[in-house]
C-alpha positions as CSV (number, residue, x, y, z in Angstrom):
1,M,14.8,46.5,17.0
2,K,17.2,48.8,15.4
3,K,18.4,49.7,12.3
4,K,22.1,48.4,13.0
5,D,20.8,45.1,14.5
6,L,18.5,44.3,11.5
7,L,21.6,44.8,8.8
8,K,23.9,43.1,11.1
9,F,24.5,40.0,8.8
10,P,25.4,40.4,5.0
11,I,24.6,37.9,2.2
12,K,27.3,35.7,1.5
13,H,27.7,34.9,-2.0
14,L,27.7,31.3,-2.7
15,D,31.1,30.0,-4.1
16,L,30.6,26.7,-6.1
17,T,34.6,26.8,-6.7
18,S,35.3,26.2,-2.6
19,I,32.5,23.7,-2.4
20,D,33.4,19.6,-2.1
21,G,30.5,18.0,-1.3
22,L,26.7,17.8,-0.3
23,D,27.6,19.2,3.3
24,Q,29.6,22.2,2.1
25,L,27.2,23.1,-0.7
26,L,24.2,23.2,2.3
27,R,26.8,25.1,5.0
28,G,27.1,27.4,1.8
29,F,23.3,28.3,1.7
30,E,23.4,29.2,5.4
31,A,24.1,32.9,4.2
32,T,22.0,33.0,1.0
33,S,18.5,33.5,0.6
34,F,14.9,32.0,-0.1
35,Q,14.6,28.0,0.0
36,S,18.2,27.4,-0.1
37,R,18.7,29.1,3.4
38,N,16.0,26.8,4.3
39,L,17.4,23.8,3.1
40,A,20.4,24.8,5.5
41,K,18.4,25.8,8.2
42,S,16.5,22.2,7.9
43,R,19.9,20.5,7.8
44,I,21.3,22.1,11.3
45,V,18.0,21.1,12.9
46,L,18.5,17.4,11.3
47,D,21.7,17.3,12.5
48,N,21.1,18.2,16.1
49,M,18.2,15.8,16.2
50,E,20.5,12.7,14.7
51,K,22.9,13.7,17.6
52,D,20.2,14.0,20.2
53,E,20.7,10.4,22.0
54,T,17.8,11.0,23.9
55,A,15.8,11.3,20.8
56,T,13.6,8.9,19.1
57,I,13.1,10.3,15.3
58,F,9.8,9.2,13.6
59,L,9.6,10.0,9.3
60,G,6.9,10.6,7.4
61,I,6.5,10.3,4.2
62,A,3.6,10.9,2.0
63,G,3.3,11.5,-1.7
64,A,5.1,9.7,-4.7
65,I,8.4,9.0,-2.8
66,V,8.8,5.8,-4.3
67,P,8.1,6.2,-7.7
68,G,9.6,9.9,-7.8
69,G,13.0,8.1,-7.1
70,L,13.9,8.0,-3.4
71,R,13.6,4.4,-2.4
72,K,17.3,3.8,-1.7
73,V,17.3,7.1,0.3
74,I,14.3,6.1,2.6
75,R,16.0,2.7,2.9
76,D,19.5,3.9,3.4
77,M,18.0,6.3,6.2
78,I,16.8,3.1,8.3
79,K,19.9,1.2,7.5
80,T,22.0,3.9,8.7
81,H,19.8,4.1,11.6
82,M,18.9,7.9,11.1
83,V,15.3,7.0,11.8
84,D,13.7,4.9,14.2
85,V,10.0,4.4,13.3
86,L,8.5,5.2,10.2
87,V,5.1,6.3,9.1
88,S,3.5,5.6,5.3
89,T,1.1,5.9,2.9
90,G,0.3,2.5,1.8
91,A,0.9,3.4,-1.6
92,N,4.9,4.2,-0.9
93,L,5.0,0.8,0.7
94,T,3.2,-0.8,-2.3
95,H,5.5,0.6,-4.7
96,D,8.3,-0.5,-2.8
97,F,7.0,-3.8,-2.6
98,I,6.5,-3.7,-6.6
99,E,10.4,-3.1,-7.0
100,G,11.4,-5.5,-4.1
101,M,9.7,-8.5,-6.3
102,G,11.6,-7.2,-9.3
103,F,9.6,-5.0,-11.4
104,H,10.3,-1.6,-12.0
105,H,9.1,2.1,-12.1
106,Y,9.6,3.4,-15.9
107,I,10.9,6.9,-16.9
108,G,7.6,8.6,-18.8
109,S,5.9,11.7,-19.5
110,A,3.8,13.8,-18.3
111,H,2.5,14.9,-21.6
112,V,1.2,12.2,-22.9
113,D,-2.6,10.6,-24.4
114,D,-3.5,8.9,-21.0
115,K,-6.5,7.2,-23.0
116,T,-3.5,5.4,-25.0
117,L,-2.0,4.5,-21.4
118,E,-5.5,2.8,-20.5
119,D,-5.8,0.9,-23.5
120,E,-2.1,-0.5,-22.7
121,K,-2.4,-1.1,-19.3
122,I,-0.1,1.4,-18.3
123,D,-0.8,3.3,-15.3
124,R,1.0,6.9,-14.8
125,I,2.0,8.9,-11.9
126,Y,3.0,12.2,-13.3
127,D,6.1,11.4,-15.4
128,T,6.9,7.9,-14.4
129,Y,5.1,5.0,-15.7
130,V,3.9,1.3,-13.7
131,D,2.8,-1.8,-15.7
132,N,-0.6,-2.4,-14.2
133,A,-0.1,-6.0,-14.4
134,E,2.5,-6.0,-12.4
135,F,0.3,-4.2,-9.8
136,E,-2.4,-6.7,-10.0
137,T,0.5,-9.3,-9.2
138,V,1.6,-7.5,-6.3
139,E,-2.0,-7.2,-5.0
140,L,-2.5,-10.9,-5.6
141,T,0.7,-11.9,-4.2
142,I,0.0,-9.8,-0.7
143,S,-3.0,-11.6,-0.9
144,K,-1.3,-15.2,-0.9
145,Y,1.4,-14.5,1.6
146,A,-1.4,-13.0,4.2
147,S,-3.3,-15.8,3.7
148,E,-0.2,-18.1,5.3
149,L,-0.7,-16.2,8.4
150,E,-2.6,-17.6,11.5
151,P,-5.7,-16.0,11.5
152,G,-6.2,-13.0,14.1
153,I,-5.8,-9.5,14.6
154,Y,-2.2,-7.8,13.8
155,S,-1.2,-3.9,14.1
156,S,0.1,-2.5,10.3
157,R,3.7,-2.8,12.4
158,E,3.2,-6.8,12.8
159,F,2.0,-7.3,9.3
160,L,4.3,-4.9,7.3
161,A,7.4,-7.0,9.3
162,Y,5.9,-9.8,7.7
163,L,5.8,-8.4,4.2
164,G,9.0,-7.2,4.7
165,S,10.7,-10.7,6.0
166,R,9.3,-11.9,2.7
167,L,11.4,-9.9,0.6
168,E,14.8,-10.7,-0.2
169,D,15.8,-7.0,-2.4
170,P,18.4,-5.3,-0.2
171,N,17.5,-2.0,-1.4
172,S,13.6,-2.6,-0.5
173,I,12.5,-0.3,2.4
174,L,10.2,-3.0,3.9
175,R,13.2,-5.4,4.1
176,A,15.4,-3.2,5.9
177,A,12.8,-1.9,8.6
178,Y,12.4,-5.5,9.1
179,E,16.1,-6.2,9.4
180,E,17.1,-3.0,11.5
181,G,13.6,-3.5,13.9
182,V,12.5,-0.1,12.7
183,P,8.4,-0.5,13.2
184,I,6.4,0.7,10.4
185,Y,3.1,2.2,10.8
186,C,0.6,2.6,8.2
187,P,-2.8,4.3,9.3
188,A,-4.2,4.2,6.1
189,L,-3.4,0.7,5.0
190,C,-6.7,0.2,3.3
191,D,-6.0,2.9,0.4
192,S,-3.5,1.2,-1.6
193,A,-2.5,-1.9,-2.9
194,I,-1.7,-3.9,0.1
195,G,-5.6,-3.0,1.1
196,I,-6.6,-3.9,-2.0
197,G,-4.7,-7.3,-1.7
198,L,-6.0,-8.0,2.2
199,T,-9.3,-7.0,0.7
200,H,-9.4,-10.3,-1.6
201,L,-8.3,-12.3,0.8
202,Y,-11.4,-11.5,2.8
203,A,-13.7,-11.9,0.1
204,Q,-12.1,-15.3,-0.3
205,G,-12.8,-16.2,2.8
206,E,-16.6,-15.0,2.4
207,L,-16.9,-17.1,-0.4
208,N,-15.2,-20.3,1.0
209,G,-17.5,-19.5,4.2
210,Q,-14.5,-19.0,6.3
211,G,-14.9,-17.5,9.4
212,E,-11.5,-16.7,10.7
213,R,-9.7,-13.9,8.6
214,I,-6.7,-11.6,8.8
215,F,-7.6,-8.3,10.4
216,I,-5.4,-4.9,10.8
217,D,-6.6,-3.6,13.5
218,Q,-5.9,0.9,13.2
219,I,-6.6,1.3,17.0
220,R,-4.1,-1.2,17.9
221,D,-1.6,0.8,15.9
222,N,-2.6,3.9,17.9
223,Y,-1.9,2.2,21.1
224,E,1.4,1.1,19.9
225,I,2.8,4.3,18.5
226,A,1.7,6.3,21.5
227,Q,4.2,3.8,23.8
228,I,6.6,4.3,21.7
229,K,6.1,8.1,22.0
230,L,5.5,7.5,25.8
231,K,8.8,5.7,26.6
232,S,11.0,8.0,25.0
233,E,12.8,10.7,26.6
234,T,12.1,13.2,23.8
235,T,11.3,12.7,19.8
236,G,12.0,14.2,16.4
237,A,9.7,14.3,13.5
238,I,10.9,14.1,9.5
239,Y,7.9,15.3,7.1
240,V,8.4,14.4,3.7
241,G,4.9,15.6,2.1
242,G,2.4,15.8,4.7
243,G,-1.3,14.1,4.6
244,V,-1.8,11.5,7.4
245,P,1.6,10.2,8.2
246,K,2.2,13.8,9.2
247,N,-0.9,14.2,11.2
248,Y,-0.3,11.0,12.6
249,I,2.9,11.7,14.1
250,Q,1.8,15.0,15.1
251,Q,-1.0,13.5,17.2
252,L,1.1,11.7,19.5
253,E,1.0,14.3,22.0
254,P,-2.8,15.2,22.3
255,L,-3.6,11.3,22.1
256,L,-1.2,10.7,25.0
257,D,-2.9,13.8,26.6
258,T,-6.7,12.0,26.1
259,M,-5.2,8.7,27.9
260,G,-4.3,10.4,30.8
261,Y,-0.7,11.4,30.2
262,R,-0.6,14.9,30.7
263,E,3.3,15.7,31.4
264,V,4.2,14.2,27.8
265,D,5.6,17.0,25.6
266,G,5.2,17.6,22.1
267,H,8.2,17.0,19.4
268,K,11.3,18.5,20.4
269,Y,12.6,18.7,17.0
270,A,11.0,19.0,13.2
271,V,12.1,19.2,9.9
272,Q,9.4,19.4,7.1
273,I,10.1,19.4,3.2
274,T,6.6,20.3,1.5
275,T,5.2,21.9,-1.8
276,D,2.8,23.4,-0.1
277,D,1.7,26.6,1.9
278,P,-0.6,27.0,4.7
279,K,-3.2,29.6,3.8
280,W,-5.3,26.7,2.0
281,G,-5.8,24.9,5.3
282,G,-4.4,21.6,4.2
283,L,-1.9,19.8,6.5
284,S,0.6,19.2,4.2
285,G,1.2,22.9,4.4
286,C,0.0,23.2,7.7
287,T,3.5,25.2,9.7
288,F,4.8,24.1,13.0
289,E,4.0,27.0,14.8
290,E,0.6,26.1,14.1
291,A,1.4,22.8,15.3
292,Q,2.6,24.5,18.7
293,S,-1.0,25.9,19.4
294,W,-2.2,22.4,19.4
295,G,0.8,21.2,22.0
296,K,2.3,18.9,19.0
297,I,5.6,20.4,18.8
298,T,7.2,22.2,21.8
299,K,7.2,25.7,22.3
300,D,11.1,25.5,22.3
301,A,11.4,23.4,19.5
302,Q,14.2,23.3,17.0
303,M,12.1,23.5,13.4
304,A,12.7,24.2,9.9
305,T,10.6,23.9,6.9
306,V,11.6,24.0,3.5
307,Y,9.4,24.5,0.3
308,V,10.9,22.3,-2.4
309,D,9.9,19.2,-4.5
310,S,11.1,16.2,-2.1
311,T,12.9,14.6,-4.5
312,I,15.4,17.4,-4.6
313,G,15.2,18.5,-0.7
314,L,15.3,14.8,1.1
315,P,18.6,13.8,-0.5
316,L,20.2,17.2,-0.2
317,I,19.9,17.2,3.5
318,V,20.2,13.4,4.1
319,G,23.2,13.3,2.0
320,A,24.6,16.1,3.6
321,F,24.0,14.5,6.7
322,L,26.0,11.2,5.8
323,Q,28.9,12.5,3.7
324,S,29.7,14.5,6.9
325,N,28.8,11.5,9.4
326,K,30.1,8.3,8.4
327,D,30.6,6.3,11.2
328,F,27.0,7.9,12.6
329,D,25.5,5.3,14.7
330,R,22.7,6.0,17.1
331,S,20.4,2.5,16.2
332,R,17.3,2.0,18.9
333,K,15.5,-1.4,19.5
334,F,12.0,-2.3,20.2
335,S,11.3,-4.9,22.6
336,W,7.6,-6.1,21.9
337,I,5.5,-9.0,23.5
338,A,2.0,-8.7,21.7
339,D,0.8,-5.0,21.9
340,Q,3.0,-4.1,24.5
341,L,6.2,-2.1,24.4
342,E,8.5,-3.6,27.2
343,R,11.4,-1.1,26.6
344,I,13.5,0.6,24.2
345,E,17.1,0.3,24.3
346,R,19.4,2.0,22.8
């Protein structure tokens, strides 16, 4: 490219006196630099993804999203139909359940004597505290609720919908997903207090000599979520953090390819909010360009990554979208018979 082509677009300095609302702020970022411009790009890709009526949208959340104060942001994304499928760590769903039972997360400090916290039975998540006794109550409550189900094999979608049905908190992620029919998958459910509660129930069955138990079949999860991808015309992904939820959503194209559906494409849209970078080799920092080498993201995908704390980045792009699309509605309805997805209705 020639010099005149490279120096075509000047930086436009942000004029806060002319900005009213988050949408205008992010539009103002489009001609700035660094992560503010990446936030603006993320807003654009998110807007195009949401307005594509053919797209099924997957949201993956990892990290301390609920303890970080974004519980209602995720809940609102579900209730306003910004997302069709949620893939989460077990920890975030546990923390949602904690609040759903009327317990709280508390403002704390990262600069504290953790041995004192241990003596007081307080758990720390950076600068946030949780009462360990409340954690134990949640684990035992989950065990109790699970014991009231018919013994058998369940996908995490089925079990988490059941947990959502037991909560009455209107701000709960689990409750909102249950009400809106949004499937939640947790591919590492054992790695959480929910898994601890289910293990407690399993152990009680051993002690009581009961042969029939509740089992969460993670391979059934794979089979179910693969059907969602297969029956979707196009798909998009929003990643908050990385880890297992990100790879679980990313691997849908390779999964279906192995199952014999070689005509299925990767995701057409992708937005990622992360604080990790790619040079360490971790998935949370893996670029979408790298994912294209696997076929997980299409070659012509619209994609944007912003390197920022999720407690800052997600409220900005979601808030900007919701403020500028007050009548937005693109809900999906999934019709299931056991582990078979019959159809997706728009």
